[in-house]
N, C-alpha and C positions, 0 to 999 in steps of 0.2 A: 129495092135498094136497102130497105131495112134489114133484109137477111144477109146481105153481102158485107155490110159495114161491121167492122170490129172495133171494139173500144179498147184502146191501149191505156194501161194505168200510167199515171204521171209519176216519175221517179224524182224525188227530192233528195238533196244532199243531206243525209242524216248521219251524224257522227257515230262511229262504231264504238261500242263499250270497251273500256280498257281490258287488256288481257290479264287474267288472274296471276298472282305471284307464283314463282316455282315452289313446289312443295319442299318443306324442310326435311332433311334426313332424319329419320326416326332413330337411327343407330349412331353412336358417337364415332368420330373419325379415328380415334385411338381406341383399340380394344380395352375392355375394362380390366383385363388381366395383365395389362402392360402399363407401366408408369410413364407419364410424360417426361420429356427431357428438354432442357433449354438448348441443347445442341442440335435439335431438329429431329429428323427422322431417326428412330431408334435403330433401324437397320444400318444406318450410315454413321452411327456415333463412334464405332470402333475404327473407322478408317482414318488414315493419316491426312492432315490438312494438305491442300495443294501447295507446291513450292511457290515462293514469291516470284512475281514476274521479273524477267530480266530487264535491265535498263535498255533504253533504245539504242540501236546500233550507232546512231549518230553520236550519242554521249560517249560510248566506249571508244569510238575513233578519236574524239577530241581529247580524251584523257591520254590515249596512246601518243597522240601528237605532242601534248605538253611534255610528257616524259622524254620523248625523243629530242625535243628542242633543248630541254635542260641538260641532257647528256651531251649533246653537241656543243653547247656553250661551255660546259665544264672541260671537255676535252680540248676545245680551242684555247681556253685560258691557260690550261696546263701546258700545252705545246708552246704558247707564247712565252710563258715563264721559263721553260727549258731552253728555248732558243735565246732568250735574253741573258740567262746565266751563262750559257755556252759562249755567247758573243763576248760577254764581259771577261770571262776567263781567257778566251783567245786573245783579246786586246791586251790584257795584262801580261800574258806570256810573250807576245810579240814586242811589247814595250820594254819589259824588265829582263827577259831571258833568264828565268830563275835556274840556279844550279844547286845541287845538294851540297851541304857542308861536308868537310872531310875531317876525320879524327885519326890520330896515331898515338901509340904508346912509345914514348922516348926512353923512359927509365923507370925502373922499379927498385925500391930499396926496402929491405926487411930490417926493421929496428927491434922487433920482438917476435920470438917464435919459441915460446917456453911451455913446458908441461907444468901444470899445477897439481895440487894435492888431490883435488876432486876429479881427476881424470879428464880435465878439459885442457884445451890448447889455446893459449893467449897469443894472438897474432896482431901485429901492427905493420902495415905497408905504407910506403910513401910513393905515390904515383906521380909521374910527370907526363902530362898529356898535352898534345898540340891540337888546337881546334882551328881550322882554316875556313874562312868564308870567301869563296871565289866569286861572289856576285858583285857587279859594278854598281847596282842601284838598289840593292836590298840589304837591310840591316837585320840583325838577329838580337832580340832582347831576351837574354837568359833569365828566367824567373825563379822564384823560390819553389821549394817542394821537390827538388831533384833527389835522386837516390842512385848510388853505385855500389855494387857488391862484387867480391872476388870469390871464386869457387875452385876447388880442386876435386876432381872425380865426383862431381855432384854434391859435394859437401861445402857449405858456405863457411869461409874462413873469417872474413871481416867485411865491413861496409862503411860507407860514408856518404857525403853529398858534395855536389859541385857548387862553387860560389855563384852569386848573382852578379851579372855584368852585362854590358851592351857591347856587341861586336859590330863594328861598322863595316862599310864596303871594302872589299879586297883587303881584309884584315886577317892576321895570324896571331893567335893568342896562346901563350904557354901557361898551363894551369898546374899548380902543385896541390895534390889532393891527398890528405891523410885518410887511411882506412884502418879501423881497429875492430876487434871482436874476439869472441871465444867460440871454439868448436868443441862439440861433445865427442866422447869416445876417442880421446886423444891417443891412447896407446895403439889402437888399431890404425888410426890415421898416420901416426909416425911410422909404423911398420910398413904401411903401403908406400909412403914416400921413400923410405930407405930402399925398398925393393925396386921401386921405379927408377931411382938413381943408379942402382947397380945394373939394371938391365939396359937402360937407354942413355944414362948419363944426363938426363934432362927431366924437367918437371913441367907438365902442361897445366896451364891455368886458363880460366875463362872469366871475363868481366861482363857484367850486365849493368847498363846505365839507362835511366829514365829521366828526361829533362823537359819540363814545360817551358815553352818559348812563345814569344809573339814576333811575327814576321812584319817588318816595316817596309812598305813600298813607298819610297819617297818620304812624305810626311804622314802617310796613312798606315795605321797599325791595324792588322786584321785580328780576328778572334784567336784565343789561345789554342795552340796545338802542342803535341808531345813528340819529342825526339826519342827514339829508342835505338840504342847502340849496343852491339854485341862484338866483343873482341876476344880473339884467341891468342894466347901468348905462350911461348915455350922458353923457359929459363934454364940455366945450368945448375942452380941450387937455390935453396931457401934458407941458408944459414944467416942468423942474425948478425948484423954489422959487418957482413962480408960484401965484397964487390960481386954484383949479380949481373951476368951478361944475358941479354935478350937474344936468343937464337933466331926466333921468328915471331912475327905478330901480324895480324890482319883484323880489320874491323868491318862490320856490316851495319848499315844505317837504314832506318825506315821511319816513316811518319805515321802518327795516329791522330786522327781528328777528334 
């Protein structure tokens, strides 16, 4: 039995010794012939930095949504204002039924048409103009700062201004307006007038008028606007202190805000 028995050694839990630390590199990480750089790897120092990251898609969509909302609100407010102004103008038109004033040249008198020593022509006209307001509920307040001029063949002969007055509803007002001035190159102008009278027996004149006014709707006066009137007149002569007959006349009227 002694030959068959085997003796097994006892195994006790013995703690294994710690593993030795890894060997340190004997050569430097950066070669000695290359300088270190704060930017990192010298091979990557010349490369461009990566682009900044894009904002999240959710933020981009929210910004787009805010811009669209603002644009929609702006367009809505603008449309409301346009509709409100249009409705106000429509109501005023239906209530007051505005009509344009009418103007006509009744008479023109020449009190001076003389040549002077310095080759200028001294001219004085007296105009009689009729202004009609055909509106039943609208008054016209003629303000200061008006101007009216008379022309022959593009040359201004004389000028003046209209008086300040208020013209009520359905009113007709007759205005006497003096015009005076001097025209240059009088000799050539007189020769042209003489030739015009010999050929046609008449002289065409043109009047330009600019008149600031305030329109009164009932008791409400709106902002100042400007009347612009153009008149074309044909007379038989321009002799001073003579009776002058108006062969034809027409006036055109327009507004300027």
